[in-house]
Every structure is written in C-alpha cells, then in structure tokens.
C-alpha positions, 0 to 999 in steps of 0.5 A: 751685687747685693750683700744677703741677709742671713735667714731669720733662725728663730721667728716670734710672731704675735705671742700671748702669755695670759696667767689668768686675767694676767697676761704676761706678754703681749703681741710681741713680736720679733726674729734673730737671724742667724749669727747673729746676738739680740738683747731682753731689755726691761726692767723687773716683771716686761716679761724677758723672761717668761717669753724665754719660757714661750721660746723654750717650750715651758710654756705654750702661749696664749696666742701665736707662734714659735717658729724655729729654723723655719719649722713651727715648734709653738707645741713642741716639749721642751724636749724636742726644742732641746733636741731641734737646737736650742737650750736655754740658761736659768738666770738663777742657776740650777746646777746639781749641787753634789755632782761635779762640773764634768758630770752636770755637764755629762748631763747634757751631752747624754742627749745626744751620747746613749755611751756615758764614756762618751758623753764624758768625753765631749763634756769635758771640752765644752768644760774646758771650752768654758774657763771650768777645766781646772774646776771639771771635778769639784761639785757645784756646790763649791763653785763660786756665782761666776763659776756657775754661770760659765758651768749653765752654759757647760751643760747647754752648750753640750746639748749642741744648740744652734740658737742659746738663751741666756738669761742674764747671764752675769747678773751675781758675777763680780767685776773682776769675772764680768769681762771673762764671761763676756769674751766666753758669749762672744766666742761663741757667737765667732764660733758661728752659735746664734744668742738671744740674752737677758740683760738689765748692764747697758755696758756688756749690751753695748759690748755684745749685742747687734739689736736690743729690744725694750720691755715694759709691761709684757710690751714691746716699746722698742727696738733698734740697735743698743746707742738708739734703745739707751737715747730713748727717751720712755728707756731712759725715763723708765730705767737707766735714768739720768745716767744713761745706764742701769748698770 
C-alpha cells in the first residue's frame, strides 16, 4: 500500500504583489504540507517578507489566491487569519516594551480567552515552552535579541496556530544562543506545527528545512531540498558565493 502524502495546509496560487509600478512578488506559487518546514531564501529585497505579508493578510495580492486548510483566505483580514490558525513573527521584534514577558504573551492568549486568569495561565505555559520561565516577570525591554526572538515565538504560539511563519528567527542571535532557537523550532514541528521560515543561515536551513525556495527580485528561481538549492548554479552565483554558505 502506498504511503499517503499529507495534504497541503497552505496553497499560494500565482500571487503577484505590486506597489504602484514596483512588483515585489511576481507570479509566485507553492504549497506547504501539514507538518512540513519550508524555507524561503534569497537576498535582501527578494520578496520574502512581502510574501509573508500576503499570507498573513497585511497585503491583499494584486493577483492570485491564498488557500489555507482548504479555504480561500485571500481577502480575509489578519485577525481572521489568526483565528483560522495562521501566526507569524517579525524580523524586527515588536514586543510591548513596558509589559513583562508574561504580559506580552497574554496579548496573544486573549485571542482565545475572555478571562484574564485563563490567558495568564496559557501565557505561562508558552513562556516556559520557549525557555523564558525565569524571565517571565521581566519587562520586554530588558531582554537580549535571542530572548526577544523567543518571546515573539511564544506570543505567536499563544494564538494556537496550525501554521507559523518565522521571519529570520535566528537573525541577530549570537552563536551561543543559536542551537537553542533551532531546537525550539524542531520541537514545534514535532508537536505538530507546520512552519514556513525566512532564513539566511544555510547551516540552519540544512538542519531545519524539508524544502527550500530561492527567490530573487520577487521571482522563484529554484526549489528543492536544501542540498539541491545549495548546488544550484544561479543560487551559488547570486547568494551563497564560492564558499557555498551565506553564514
């Protein structure tokens, strides 16, 4: 009996995102299966974060459709997508600086709880999950870059997503903290989450991603396993360089 392929949780169908005369993403299509980790790669300005904006509902695409869990969400607002199960983090972390770590995560948890006590209980669980239990009562402004990345993940997880979009979750993180972030992402997948990650570090991509898409100037140039992408001639020329790794 053949092994069944998990269904596509996310389908990006021929999307174009133009801002006036500037085309940030052009005719991009891909799908992400349940339980998969897909990496989006490419130089700055390739259209990766714009793609995240379209998936998360910040922008409505100029052309094309977004389907999530079998439903067309192309025109759904960001809060509706959040309730449907789409969550994201940001390349530049955006915590509420004066709120504690726990209170920041409560903001996400309140999407599912009316009672503050229930939101607080949920928030504590996710704060512990990302390894910030000892910093729970610390204002977010006192966190390191790596800790803020973990906080972003906890706040996103508190919305109970099926799909998590991670925008450069290792960006700006010191080498000592990097393995902890990578292991956390692995654990989220093991817990059943589907992830799309924007990542520049080829070592991290190799360790995490099942597939990778390389974009340049808004266009998909290559798709395959991380190993296949790393050997693609145009990718090597544009992005990885002679050493084969962006770093």
